[in-house]
C-alpha positions as CSV (number, residue, x, y, z in Angstrom):
1,X,5.0,19.9,14.0
2,X,6.9,16.5,13.0
3,X,6.0,13.8,11.5
4,X,5.8,10.6,12.6
5,X,7.7,8.1,10.1
6,X,5.3,4.8,10.4
7,X,7.4,1.0,9.7
8,X,5.7,-1.5,9.1
9,X,7.6,-4.8,10.1
10,X,7.0,-7.7,8.4
11,X,6.9,-10.8,11.0
12,X,10.3,-11.9,11.4
13,X,11.6,-8.3,11.8
14,X,8.9,-8.0,14.5
15,X,10.3,-11.2,16.5
16,X,13.7,-10.3,15.8
17,X,12.9,-6.5,17.3
18,X,11.5,-8.1,20.4
19,X,14.0,-10.1,21.2
20,X,16.3,-7.5,21.0
21,X,14.6,-5.3,23.1
22,X,13.8,-8.1,25.5
23,X,17.5,-8.9,25.8
24,X,18.5,-5.1,26.5
25,X,15.7,-5.1,29.7
26,X,16.7,-8.8,30.9
27,X,20.5,-8.3,30.3
28,X,21.0,-11.5,28.9
29,X,20.2,-13.4,24.9
30,X,16.2,-13.6,25.2
31,X,15.1,-16.5,21.9
32,X,11.5,-16.0,21.5
33,X,9.5,-19.0,19.9
34,X,6.0,-18.7,18.5
35,X,4.2,-22.4,18.1
36,X,1.2,-23.3,16.7
37,X,0.7,-26.4,17.8
38,X,1.4,-28.2,21.3
39,X,3.9,-30.9,20.5
40,X,5.0,-33.0,23.6
41,X,7.6,-30.8,24.4
42,X,6.2,-27.4,24.7
43,X,3.2,-29.6,26.7
44,X,6.4,-30.3,29.7
45,X,7.6,-27.2,29.1
46,X,4.6,-25.6,29.8
47,X,3.9,-27.5,32.6
48,X,7.8,-27.1,33.7
49,X,7.4,-23.8,34.0
50,X,3.7,-24.1,35.6
51,X,5.0,-26.4,38.7
52,X,8.1,-23.4,39.4
53,X,5.7,-20.2,39.1
54,X,1.8,-20.9,39.5
55,X,-0.2,-22.7,42.6
56,X,-1.1,-26.4,41.8
57,X,-4.9,-25.4,41.9
58,X,-3.6,-22.8,39.0
59,X,-1.8,-25.0,36.4
60,X,-3.4,-26.6,33.6
61,X,-4.2,-30.6,34.1
62,X,-2.0,-32.3,31.0
63,X,-5.7,-33.7,29.5
64,X,-6.5,-29.4,28.9
65,X,-3.4,-28.5,27.6
66,X,-4.1,-31.7,24.9
67,X,-7.4,-30.7,24.5
68,X,-6.4,-27.0,23.8
69,X,-4.2,-28.3,21.2
70,X,-7.5,-28.6,18.6
71,X,-8.5,-24.8,19.1
72,X,-8.4,-22.9,16.5
73,X,-6.5,-19.1,17.7
74,X,-4.9,-21.1,20.0
75,X,-0.8,-18.6,20.4
76,X,1.9,-19.2,23.0
77,X,5.2,-17.5,23.5
78,X,8.3,-19.3,24.7
79,X,10.3,-17.0,26.0
80,X,13.6,-17.6,27.6
81,X,16.9,-15.8,28.9
């Protein structure tokens, strides 16, 4: 029976590995950004993505995004290829 070797990655190492895999899968350079707060630029980015990808009734209103700014456990990931 072959034993699997367990590797414990740091967050930075795991992030870099995920970027490499996504770059390979998506056939283009991919950068992952992780945020723990919503600034004005990020709110605009979210709204741009939602405008392109979601019907109007499924989009967050600007006030909803701003209200989520103060909530704990907010995790945002932005994938760009």
